[in-house]
C-alpha positions in Angstrom: -38.3 27.7 58.1 -37.5 29.9 55.1 -36.1 28.2 52.1 -36.1 27.8 48.3 -39.3 26.1 47.2 -40.2 23.3 44.8 -43.7 24.7 44.5 -44.0 25.6 40.8 -45.6 29.0 41.2 -43.3 30.5 43.9 -39.7 30.9 44.6 -39.3 30.5 48.4 -41.4 29.8 51.5 -41.5 31.6 54.8 -43.3 30.0 57.7 -43.6 32.2 60.8 -46.6 30.0 61.7 -46.9 26.2 61.3 -49.9 24.0 61.8 -53.5 24.2 60.7 -56.9 22.3 60.9 -59.5 20.9 58.6 -61.9 23.4 57.1 -63.0 22.0 53.7 -62.8 19.3 51.2 -59.3 20.3 50.0 -57.9 19.5 53.4 -58.5 15.8 53.3 -55.1 14.7 52.0 -53.2 17.8 53.2 -49.5 17.7 52.2 -48.6 20.1 55.0 -50.0 17.8 57.6 -48.1 14.8 56.3 -44.9 16.8 56.2 -45.5 18.2 59.7 -46.1 14.8 61.3 -43.0 13.4 59.6 -40.9 16.3 60.9 -42.5 15.9 64.3 -41.4 12.2 64.3 -37.9 13.2 63.4 -37.7 15.5 66.4 -37.7 18.8 64.5 -38.1 21.5 67.1 -40.4 23.6 65.0 -42.9 20.7 64.9 -42.9 19.7 68.6 -46.6 20.4 68.5 -47.2 18.3 65.4 -49.7 20.0 63.2 -51.3 22.2 65.9 -51.1 25.9 65.2 -47.7 27.2 66.5 -46.3 30.7 66.2 -42.6 31.3 65.6 -42.0 34.9 66.4 -38.2 34.5 66.0 -38.8 33.9 62.3 -40.7 37.1 61.7 -37.7 39.0 60.4 -36.3 36.3 58.2 -37.2 37.9 54.8 -35.4 41.1 55.9 -32.1 39.2 55.7 -32.7 38.0 52.1 -31.0 40.6 49.9 -31.9 39.1 46.5 -35.4 39.7 45.4 -37.7 36.6 45.8 -41.2 35.6 45.3 -42.2 34.2 48.7 -45.1 32.0 49.7 -46.1 32.9 53.3 -47.2 30.0 55.5 -46.9 27.1 53.1 -47.3 25.0 56.3 -50.3 26.9 57.8 -53.0 29.4 57.0 -52.3 33.0 58.1 -56.0 33.6 58.7 -56.6 30.6 60.9 -58.8 31.5 63.9 -56.0 30.5 66.4 -53.6 33.1 65.0 -54.0 36.4 66.9 -54.5 39.5 64.7 -51.5 41.1 66.5 -49.3 38.4 65.0 -50.9 38.8 61.5 -50.1 42.5 61.8 -46.5 41.7 62.6 -46.3 39.5 59.5 -47.7 42.4 57.4 -45.2 44.8 58.9 -42.3 42.5 57.8 -43.8 42.3 54.3 -44.0 46.1 54.1 -40.4 46.5 55.3 -39.1 43.8 52.9 -39.8 45.8 49.8 -37.3 43.8 47.7 -39.6 40.8 47.8 -43.1 39.9 46.6 -45.2 37.9 49.0 -48.0 35.5 48.3 -50.6 34.8 51.1 -53.2 32.0 50.5 -56.1 31.2 52.7 -59.2 29.0 52.8 -60.6 31.2 55.6 -62.0 33.9 53.4 -64.5 35.0 56.0 -61.8 35.9 58.6 -59.8 37.5 55.8 -62.7 39.7 55.0 -63.6 40.5 58.6 -60.0 41.6 59.4 -59.3 43.3 56.1 -60.1 46.9 57.3 -57.7 46.4 60.3 -54.8 45.6 58.1 -52.4 48.0 56.3 -52.0 46.3 52.9 -48.5 46.5 51.5 -48.1 46.9 47.7 -45.8 43.9 47.5 -48.4 41.4 48.9 -50.5 39.2 46.7 -53.6 37.8 48.4 -55.3 34.6 47.3 -58.1 32.2 48.3 -58.3 28.4 47.7 -61.3 27.3 45.6 -61.1 23.5 45.4 -64.5 23.0 43.8 -67.8 24.9 43.0 -68.8 24.6 46.7 -66.4 27.3 47.6 -66.8 30.0 45.0 -68.2 32.3 47.7 -64.6 32.8 48.8 -64.0 34.7 45.6 -66.6 37.3 46.4 -65.0 37.9 49.8 -61.5 38.2 48.3 -62.8 40.7 45.8 -63.6 43.1 48.7 -60.0 43.0 50.0 -57.8 46.0 49.0 -54.8 43.8 48.1 -52.6 45.0 45.2 -53.0 41.6 43.5 -55.8 39.1 44.1 -55.5 35.5 43.0 -57.3 32.1 43.1 -55.7 28.7 43.8 -58.0 26.1 42.4 -55.9 23.4 44.0 -56.3 20.7 44.9 -59.1 20.7 42.3 -61.4 18.0 43.4 -64.5 19.0 41.5 -65.7 21.4 38.7 -66.1 25.0 39.6 -68.4 26.0 36.8 -68.7 29.6 35.6 -66.5 32.0 37.6 -66.8 35.8 38.1 -63.2 36.8 37.5 -63.9 40.5 38.0 -60.9 42.1 39.9 -59.1 38.7 39.9 -55.5 39.1 38.7 -54.3 35.5 38.5 -55.6 31.9 38.6 -53.6 28.8 39.5 -55.1 25.3 38.8 -53.7 22.0 40.0 -54.7 18.4 40.8 -54.2 16.7 44.1 -51.0 14.7 44.6 -49.7 12.1 47.0 -51.4 9.2 48.8 -55.1 9.1 48.2 -55.0 11.7 45.5 -58.4 12.4 44.0 -58.6 12.6 40.2 -58.8 15.8 38.2 -60.7 16.0 34.9 -59.2 17.7 31.8 -62.6 19.3 31.0 -62.5 21.0 34.4 -59.1 22.5 33.7 -59.9 23.6 30.2 -63.0 25.3 31.5 -61.0 27.5 33.8 -58.2 28.1 31.2 -60.8 29.2 28.6 -62.5 31.6 31.1 -59.1 33.1 31.9 -58.3 33.6 28.2 -61.7 35.3 27.6 -61.3 37.4 30.8 -57.6 38.3 30.1 -56.6 36.8 33.4 -53.1 35.1 33.6 -53.4 31.3 34.0 -51.0 28.9 35.7 -51.4 25.2 35.4 -49.4 23.6 38.2 -49.8 19.9 37.8 -52.1 17.0 37.0 -51.1 15.4 40.3 -51.9 11.9 41.2 -49.7 9.5 43.2 -46.7 10.3 41.0 -47.0 13.9 40.0 -43.6 13.9 38.3 -44.9 11.2 35.9 -48.1 13.0 35.1 -46.4 16.4 34.7 -48.0 19.7 33.9 -48.5 19.9 30.2 -52.0 20.9 29.1 -52.7 20.0 25.5 -49.0 19.9 24.9 -48.3 23.3 26.4 -46.9 24.6 29.7 -49.0 27.4 31.2 -46.9 29.5 33.5 -48.4 32.9 33.3 -48.1 35.5 36.1 -49.9 38.8 36.8 -46.7 40.8 36.9 -43.0 40.4 36.2 -41.4 38.7 39.2 -38.1 37.0 40.1 -38.4 33.3 40.8 
């Protein structure tokens, strides 16, 4: 449940929680659901509940055993701020992050309202990057809620990008990731949408990371944008 990752913008994943539920447009072709159901069918004990939210307290200390510094995506198979995850468990995750000072942790949520509501009850470690998903212009309100959170680094994941996001307020935003949807039923991404975000990041001095064009075969479509690979980060990190 903790392993090196093929996700372009991180180095490893750590899943003390698995499972999630639909909340917005970006969930329609969820890769995590597909993977969870496949693992469930294979008899993997971590997915005995399929894609229902399941806590794995025995995995809470896993990053403490990793000596080499890593960039770690927390809950790639869930959403740490899902309503079915007790705040007591979230606090335990934060405690591990604080103790594992050798690593940098990335937490990403679509549930910006709960993130905001719980923010004052959390002790925010300096090695935690907090992000929200903004898959189209319908969800830019999540950015305003993220802005109020006292995380050391705040970032946006505009992935899967299923529609234009328009003009963004990037005040206090430290990093922007953009990517198209991939896999079965992938919805198309338009180059003009991507360039709009890239240009806003350049003007605002915000590091920009273009993850992929996506599609049914994401390896074929690649991640070049106008002949260039965009892999900017907010800070120097080990990947």
